[in-house]
N, C-alpha and C positions, 0 to 999 in steps of 0.2 A: 790156361795152358794152351800153347799153340803147337800144332803138329803139322809139318809140311805146309805151312802157310795157311792152315785152316784152323779157325778158333774153336777151342774147347770141344765138346761133344757135338755141337751143332755146326758141322761143317756146311758151308754154303758157297754157291756160285752166284754171280749176278743173273737175275731173272730175265725172261723174255715175256713181254706183255701179250695178252690175248687180244686178237681182233676177232670179234664174234663171228662164228660161222666159217672161219678160214681153216684150211688144211695146213698142216705143218709143212713149211717150205723145205725143199730138198737141201738147201744150204744150211738151214737151222737143224734139220734132222741129222745131216752129216756131222755138224759141229757137236751135236748131242752124243752121237754114236762114237765119233773118233777123237773127241777132245774131252768133253765133260764127263762122260761115263768112265773112260780110263783114268782120268784124274781123280774122280770121286772114289773109284774102287781102290786105286793105289793108296790114297790118303786114308781111306777107311780100313784097308788092310793093316796099315801101320798102327792106327788107333786101336783096332780090335786085337791085334797081336799083344798090345800092352795092357788093355783094359779088361779083356775077357779071360776069366780064369779057366784053367784046364778042368778043374773039378769044383763042385759047389755052386753057390749062388752069387749073383752080382747084379747090379742095376743095368737097365736097358742101355746099350751102347749104340748110338745112332749117328747118322749123317743125313742132313736135310739138303735138298737141292730143288731148283725150279724145274718146271716141266715146260718145254717149248710150246708157245701159242696158247698158254692158259695161265691163270693166276694161281692154280693149284701148286702145292708143294709135294715133292716126293720124299720118302724117308726110307733108307736102308738101315735095318737094325737087327741086333742079335739079343736074344733073351734066353735065360736058362730054362731047361725042362724042370718042372717042379717035382717030378717023380724019379727021374734018373739023373743023378748029379753029374754024369759025364756028358750028357747030351745038351745040345744048344739048338735053338731055332734061328735060322736066318729068314727074315721076312722083308717084304716090300710093302709100304703103305703110301697112301695118297690122301691128303686132306685139303680142304678149302680154307684159306687163311682166316675167314670170318666164322669158323666153326671149330668145335672140339671133336667133331666126328671124323674118324679115320677109317677108310676102307683099306683092307690089307689082305695079302696072301702069304702063306708060307712058301718059301723057295726051297728050303732044305732043312732037314733035321739031321744032326750028326755031331761028332766030336769037334772040339775047337780046331783041330788040324783039318778035318774035312771041310768045315765052314771056311777056314782061311784059304784052303786050296781052291774052293769054289769061287771065292771072291777074286783071287789072283788070276784065274784062268779066263782069258779074254774070250774064249769060246762061249762062255756063259752070259756075256753082256747082252746078246740079242734076246735071250729069254727074260732077262731083267728089264730091258727096254720094252718088250712086248707087254709085260705085266704092268709096268708103269703107265703105259698109254691106255690099256684096258681099264685099269682102276681109275685113271683120271676121267675117262669117259663116263664111268659109273657115277663119280662125284659130280661131274657137270650135269648129268641127267637129273640127279637129285636136287640140284640148286636151280635148274632152269624150268 
C-alpha cells in the first residue's frame, strides 16, 4: 500500500551518511527540521488516521526515517494501551541498522484524536527532533 508517496507502514526518506565525529551541519539540520520532519509527520498523520483504531487493539503503526550524520534510523510509532482500550502511546525510537535493539521514549499517551493533533501540530516537531538526537546519541555510545 502506498500513502502520500511513502510505501506501506515503513515510510522512509533517503539517508545521510555519518562522518565519524562530525556535528550535524546547519544545512542538514535545517533540511531535517523544515523538510523531512514536516513531510514525515504529514505522511504519518494520514497513515495513523487510517490505521489506528479509536478503540481496542491494533498492530504497531510506524514510520521509519534516517537521522542526519549517523547511520541510525528513527521510528515514530503508535501502539495501543493494553489496559485502557481508548488510550494510545505515541513513541519515538532509534535503532542501529545492525541490531534489533531499539532505544525509545514515550512522547504522549492519549486518545487517537489527541495523538493525531500532536502529530499535526508543528510546534511539537522541536521536541520530537530533540528526542531523536538524544536517543541517537545513546545508540551511538552503545555501539562505539
